[in-house]
Each structure stands twice: as structure tokens, then as C-alpha cells.
N, C-alpha and C positions, 0 to 999 in steps of 0.2 A: 262597109263591113263592120260588124259589131264583134269586138273581141273583149275578153275579160281578163281580170287580174288572176282569177282562180276558176276552177270548176264551181258551178252553182252560183255564179255571180249574178245570173239573171239574163244571160245572152238569149236563150231560147224564148223566154217570155217577152223580152224587148223586141226581138225580131218579129214575133207573132203580132205584137201590138203595132209595130211600125207598118207591117204589111197591111193590116186592116185600116189604120189611119190614112195611109197613102192611097189605098184603094178607094176609100170614101171620098177622096178628092177627084176621083175619075181617072186616076193614072192606072196604066196596065203594069202590075207588079208581079214579081216572081221571087220566091225564096230560094236560097242555095246554101248548102253546107257541104264542103268538099269531102270531108271525112268525118264520119260519126262512129263512135263506139257505143253500141247499145244493143240490147236484146229486145228492143221495142220497135217492131217493124210495121210497115204498112205496104199495101199492094197498089201499084199503078194500074190504070185501065188495061194496059197491054201485058199484065202479068209480071211486072218487074217489082223488085223489093227495094224499099228505101226506108230511112229512119222515120219513126212515127212523128217526131217533132216537125219534120218537113211537111208531112201531110197536114198537120194542124196549121202550119204557116201557109200552106197553099189554100186551105179553107179560109183563113183570114184574108188572104189576097184575092179570094173569090175566083181562083183558077183551079183547073184540074191538076192532080199530081202528075209528075213527070220524072222518069228515071234520072234525068240530068240534074234534078234538084238535089240529089244526094248520090254523087257518082261512086263514092267509096264508103262502104258500111262494114265495120268490124263487129262481129257478134261474139262476145267472149264465151269460150267453152271450157276454159280452165284458167289456172293462175297465170299462165304465160302464153296461152294460145287463143286464137280467135278464128272463126270462120269468116272468110273474106268474100264480100259481095261487091262486084264491080259493074256499074251501070245496070243494076237490077238483077244480075246473075251471080249465083254463088260459084266461085272459081277455085276454092281450095281452103287450106288452113294456113294461117300466118303465125309465126313464132315472134314473140315480142322482141327478142334479141336480133333476129335476122330480118326484121321487117324493113329496116332502113334501106336496103338495096332495092327491095320491091317498091317501096314508096317512091324512090327516085324514078323508077320506070312508070309509075302511075301519074307523075306530074303532067305529062302532055294530055292524058285522058281527062284529068281534073280541069285543066285550063280550057280545053276544047269544049267541055260541057258547060262551063261557066260562060264562055264567050258566045256560045250559040244561044244560051238563054238571054244574055244581055242583048243580042241582036234582035230578039223577038219581043222584048218588053221594054217599057219606058224606064222602069226602075227595077233593079235587082238588089235585094237586101241579103247580104251574106252573113252567115253566122260562123264565128270561130269556134275553137274547142279548147277546153282546159284553160290554162294560163297562157297569155301571149308572150311571156318572156321565159319559157322553159328552155333555158340556154343549152341544156344537154340534148335537146331534140331539134334545135333550129335547122341543122343541116339536112333534116329529113321532113321538115314540117310542110304538110300539104295544105293546111287548112287555116292558118293564121296569117300573120303579116308577110311571110314570104310569098304567099299567093296574092295578097293585096298589092305587093310591089310588082309581081309578074304581070298582073292584070291592069295595073295603074289605077287602083281603086282606093279612095280615102277610107280611113278607119276611125271608129270611135271606141274608146275604152270604157267598159262598164265595171264599176266597183261596188261590191256589196258592203255598205257601211255597217250593217248590223253585226257582221262578224268581228268588227274591231280592226284597228290598224289600217283603215281605208286610205289615209293620206300616204302612209309608208308604202302600201301596196301599189298605189297609183304612181308615186314617184319612183319606187324601185323598179317597176315594170319599164317605165320610160328610160331609166338610167342604165338598165342591163342590156337594152336593145342596141345592136349596131346602128350606126347613123342612118344607113340606107333604109332600115326598117322603122326606125324612130320617126323618119320623115313622113311615113304613112299615117301616123297618128295625128288626127286633126281635131279631136274633141274628147272630153271626158264626161261621163254620166255617172252620177252618184245614185245608187239604188238602195231601196229598203230603209229609208231614213224615217225615224220616229222623233217627233218633236218640232221645235221652232227652227225653221231653216236659217233664220238670222244668226243663230249661234254658230253656224258653219261658215259664215261669210269670211272671217279673217283667214281661216284655213284654205278656203277655195281660192281667194285672191293670191295667197302665198304660193299655192300649187301652180296657179297660172303663171306667176312670175318666174318660178323656178324652171318650168318646162316650156313656157311659151305656147301652151295649148289651152284653149278656152274650156271652161266648164259649161256644158250646154244645158244642164238642168239637174235638179235633184228630185228623184222620184220617191214619193212617200211609200212607206211599207203598205202592202196591200191588205194588211190586217186579217180579218176573218174571211176575206174573199176566197172561195174554194178554187184551188188550182187543178186544172184538168190536163190530162195527157203528159204527166210528169214522166221523165225517163232517167234522170240522173240518180245514181245510187244515193247521193246525199239527200235527195227528196224522198226516196222510197224507204229509208230506214225509219222514218217517223211513222206513227200510227196513221192509217188512212183516215181522212177527215169525214165528218158527216155533215149533211145539209142542216142549216138552221131549222129548228123545230117550228112548225106552224100548226097551231090547233092542238087538240087533245091527243097527243101521241104518247101517253104514259106507258104503253106496252108495245114499243116498236118491234119490228122483226129484227132479231139479232143475227147478224151475218158474220161468221168467222172465216176469214180468208187465210188459207195456209200459206205462210211466208216462206216459200221455197227459196233455197239459196241462189238458184239460177232463174228466178222469176222473169218471165217474158210477157210482154204486152199487157202491162198493168192498166192500160186505158180500158180494158174490158170491164174494169170495176167502176169506171166513171159514172155510168148510169145509176149505180147503186149509191154512189157518193151523193148524188143530187136528190135522192129520195128522202123527204122529211120523215117518212114512216119507217126508215131503216137505220139501225145502229151498226156501224161497220167497225171491225177490229181485226188485227193480225192474230194468227194462231201459230205457235211454234212448239207447243208442248201439249200433251193430252189434257191437262187441266184447262187449257184455253178453249176446249170444245165442250165443256160440261154443261154450259147454259146457253148454247147457241141454237137457233132454229133452222139455219141453213149453213152448211159448210161448202165453201167454194175451193176447189182445187184448180188453180189457174194454170196458165201456160208456163213452159220451161224450155230453156235452150239446152238443158242436159237432163233429159227425161229419166234415164236409168239411174244417173247419179242422184237425182233428187228423190227418186223412189227409194233408193238406199238410205238417204237422209231421213225420210219418213219412218223407215223401220228403225233406224238408230234412235230416233226420238220416241218410239213407241206410239207414233200416230197411227200406224196401220192397225194396231190392236184396238186403239181407241175408236177408230172408224168402224171396225168390225163389231165392237160392243154396241155402238150407237145404232148400227144397222139391225142388230138382233132385237132391239127395243122397238116394239110396235108403235110406240108414241115418240120415237126418237126424231132427230132433225132430218131434214132433206139434205141431199148431197148433189152438187153440180160440178162436173168436170169440164174444163174447156181446153181443147187441143191436147197438150201433154197430160193435163189433169184427167181428161177423158181416157187416154191410153192407160194411165196408171190404174184407173178403176176397173179395167178388164182382167181377164184370166192370165194372159201372158203377153210379154213384149219380146219380140225377136229383133235384135239390133246389131247388125254388123257394120253400120255406117257411122253413127254419131258416137257411140261409146265402144263399139266392137265387143260388147259383152256377151253376144249370143242370146240365148233365151233366158229370160228372167221371169219370175212369177209376179203377177200383178196383185192388186188388192181384192180381186174377185167379187166386186160389187155390181158389175155389169157383164152380161154374156157377150163379150167381144175378145178377139185376139188381134194384136197389132204386129205387123211386120214392117220394118223400116226398109224402104225401097227407093232406088234412084230411078228417074230424076225426082228432084224435090218438087212437091206440089206448091205452087205459088199462084193464086188466082182469087178473083172476087166471085161471089155467088149471091144469089137471092132466091127466095122461095117462100114456103109457108110451113107452119107447124103441121105435121103429117096428118093428124086426126082432127085438125081444126083449120080447114082450108081458108077461112077468113082471117087468119092471124098471120100477117106477113113477117118476114125476117130477111135481113141482108147483112153481109159481112165479108170476111176474107179468110183465106187459108194460107198458112205458111208452115209446111211440115214435111218430114221424111216419112213419118209413120202412116200406115194404111190400116186403120181399124176395120175389122170385119166381124159380122155377127156370128156367134156360135149357134148353129142350127139346133133346134130341138129344146132350147131353153127358154124360160120366160122372158118377156120383154118384147118391145117392138121399136121400129124406127121412130125418132123424135121429130125430124124435119124432112122436108122434101125440097131439094135445092136444084136450081138451074144455074150453070156457070154463065158468066156474062157473055161469052162468045159461043154459047150453045143454045139452040132453040128447041131442044128436045123437051119432053114432058117433065123431066127432072129425075133426080136420083135420091134414093132413100139415104139419109145421113143422120148420124148420131143414134143414140139409144136411150130408151126410157124403161125403167123396171116396171113389172106388171102392177105394182102398187103405186107407181107414179112418184115415189120418194127419192129415187136416184136417176139422174139423167146426165148425159154427156154429149158433147158435140165437138167437132174439129173447127167449128166456125168462130173465129174471133169477131167480136162486135155483136154477138148474138143477143146480148142484153140491151143493145141500143134500141131494139124494137119495143116500142112502148106497150103494145098489147101483150106481147109475149112476156115481158118483164113483169108487168102488173098482174097477169094471170098467174105466173109462178109465185109471186109474193103473196097474192091473195090466198092461193092454195096452202102455202106455208103457214100464213097467219091463221087460217081457219083450223088447220090440223093441230097447231101448237098453242091455240088460245091467245094469240097476239092481236094487235090492232094495226091494220095497214090502210092508210089513205094515200093514194098515189099523188105524186107531184102534179101541180096544176099545169105546168108548162111541158110540152113534149120535149124529149131529150135533144133532138136536133135543134130546136129553137133555143133551148137552154144553152147549148154549146155556142150558138151564134151570139147569144146575149153575153156570154162570158168573154168572147173575143171583142165584142163592142165595148165592154167595160174596160178592157186593157187599152183599147184605142183611145177612149176618153182619158184614161190615166196619162198617156204620153202627150196627148194634145194639150192637156192642162199644164203639164209640168216640164215639158221639153221644148227647146227652141226648134220647132219643126222647119220654119223657113230657112234657118241656117243649115240644117241637115240636108234639105233639098238643094241648097246652093252647093254644099259639098258634093252631092251626087252629080251635079252638073259639071263639077271639076274633074270627074273621072276621065281617064284617057279613053279615047275612042277605041272600039274593039280592034279595028284594023291597025291601030298605032301602039298596041300594048307592047311593053318591053319584053315580055316573055321570061322564062326561067333563066 
């Protein structure tokens, strides 16, 4: 298990790196995170929902995603409430104060999911959540050291040294833990170090002496290496990065992503991040849209609330003004963003707001309907059958076209468990400048993404040269880079020895 001193310490990245590094040795590896709090979801082949980070880790491990890899997912919907997903199925709304009792009931579910994965794989790499010594939550902790103790799994503690106070954080975590949980800690990893490692040596040796726990490595800061699939709010507050420029891109396509308060599935942006001919920025005020070529309205976990936020900020008026300009920017809406672009949204499920007026930029009406749609799909651009697309849907909203108005379907999709000819999906305006889809991952398709960006560049007088490497290959290269990082700077043989010390599944102590 990889636990951290804080949120954002690097747990997800380290687990992803370890999954690939271990898989490259020929081991059968699986990732696992007992409980995740994130609006960044992914869909398993059988239509279950898990955290996106676990899907990235499964890719790193070279295995298919599985509901058991993330048995509990909390999707924040308000300051104190979250939608609760258990083993891939949404089961209700959880209140922060009252969640403790429910968490206790979920302990057998979590342990059973973990142990069944362990029984099927040679190595299972667990990810903790938040800080490992949140002593106000230990009695209901499903995901950190109480689980390690119940499963008989050794743990390593990762510390982000760039935040400062790393030695105090590491020692303080160890000191605050009760002895039975402290005994699970078998190593420390220092993350994000800049400089000469020899300068750390006295502190590292002192920390080992005080705790009796070895330091297994010092991971250097990843520098300008682009991070993909981020889900932590600490990562998302920064401006989205752009790929390093290669060649003459003095007039890149400028993309403004509306920074919704309840932004969901930001990995939809990753293919744009990797394009050297694209300049990506967040937009949260009308002035942020004055010089962009493409506006992206991304997904949201609170569609109606975020639509209200758009109006409070004046972004609705700004988008309407841009749309009236014949030479204005293109607009792309994904999932909730697509729903916002329509005429109306009727929601008695997520917000219980009834019918609200949309932005009116696409001829669609959306009704929120149960059951929730959770599925993978693939298909083609509707009027360009040679342009493939694939992705996944996670939504309550059912957008439907308003008949008799301009526009046409954008995609034609087939669900993974359906062999029919496909269904019309999404919408594109008659002039091609506004389009929307419910499909997350739509921009992963290289031909679709490049076709859209070329059209934007041509209309807006910009320069676009596509990335040389296909997106799927770039994603795999990214994961291999992380594996190289840990192979060079961590004591992997000792980590494997620790894994071999885990209690056998049938002998686990239990809760």
C-alpha cells in the first residue's frame, strides 16, 4: 500500500509508476483504491463506474479495468454531500457527517474486493487517500492503514518534499498513529525533490533512526513532464499545461476551457494538453474568452448549479455575443457542457431544480432520467464514416434534438454490448462552429481531434500542426516515463520483498 502524509503527495502517480514498472518485469499486477473522492470517473467493460485514476493505473498494469479496483467512489455534489458509488453502481447520497456509520458497513465490501483481486494477481498495489494520520477519521477509515492492517499488507509512506516540512510530516504521521497501524509502515519515499540528494542524507538517516523505518528512495521532481489524468483538486487549480512547442507554432490554436466549479472528467482535456499546436488556458470570466479560438465547456457533476455559475459570471452573455460574431470562436460541449448548450434542462434528480433555460446554442433539450447511463461506446463521426471515435458515458441527462431546427447529429455510436447499426449522438450546428456530445474521451480520437483543430485554425487564421505521436501511444509513453523514474530512484527489490511479506489472503486478520 502507498499512503501519503497529505493529499497531493504523489500517491496516484507513484502507484501508476509502480504498476508499469512491475508489469514490465512480467508480473501480473492490479491496482486498488478502496475509497476515492473524485468527480473524475471511468467505465469498466461491464458498465461499472470507478475512479479515473484506477483506470490509468490499470492501463499502466496492462490489465482491463475492474469494478473491484475502486469499490467505493464518492462524487462530491455539494459542500457536505457526495453521490455514493459502490462496486460500480450509484446507490445514493452520502452526508459527510453521517458517513461514518455507512463506512463501517462498507468495510466487508472493501476487504472482499481487495482480497479477490489479490487472489487473482501476483501483486496488488494499493493506493491510500488523503493523509494517513487523519486521527479524526481513523475509526471510519476504509482506505489507509486500517485496511492495510485488516488485509495484512505492508505500507510505504510518500512525502512531498517540495511543500516544505517533509521531515516533520513524515515523523508526525508516524508518531500520531496507534501502534497497530504504525507497524504497517515499512518504508518512506521522498517525492518531488529538486537538488543534490546528498544534502538530504543527514535528515534521512535521522528520520530512519527516530522511526526505525528505512527510506526507500528519493524521487526527483518530474520538472516539465506533463501530468495526465490528474484528479486531485490541488492539481486542477493550476492552469492546464501545454505541450512543449516543436517547430514554428507562432500562432497556435488558443483553447479556453471554462473552469466550472464542479468540473468532472478533466482527462477529456489531456489530448489537447499534448498538442504542440494548442495553447490551453482556464476561463472563468468573460474577459478570458476574448481572444480564444475554441471554447470548451467540460463535464460537471452539478450541471444546473454550474450553469447558474456561468450566468453569475456573465459567461452566458459572453458566449452569446461570440456566437453572433460570424468570425467568432468555435464551441465544444462535453457531457454536462453539451447539456448546457441546449435550450432547456429538466432536472428532478441531481439538483431537483425542475426546468431551467440553457444557453440556446444547440437545438437540444435535456431531461434527467433514471437509471443513470454508464457505458462505453464506439462509432464514427456521423457525416465522416472514416473517422472513428470511442469513449464512455456517465450521465443522468438525456439530450434530445429539437425537431425542425438547424443542426444535425455529430456522431453515430454503438454501445459495446450492442451490435446494432448505431445511434445518432451529439449535435453540430449548421455552420459547424458549435458541437456537443455526451461522450467522454471524444478528443482521444486523433482523426476527430485533428479535424476539429484544423477547422478551427483555418477559420480563425491560426496555425495547427498535429502532434507526431498518436494520443494512445503518447499516453503509454507517459506511463513508461513514470516507470523509468521509479526504477532509477527507488529500491524496487526491497519493495518486492515487502510485497512478499504480505499476509496470505486466507490468513488476513480482518477488520
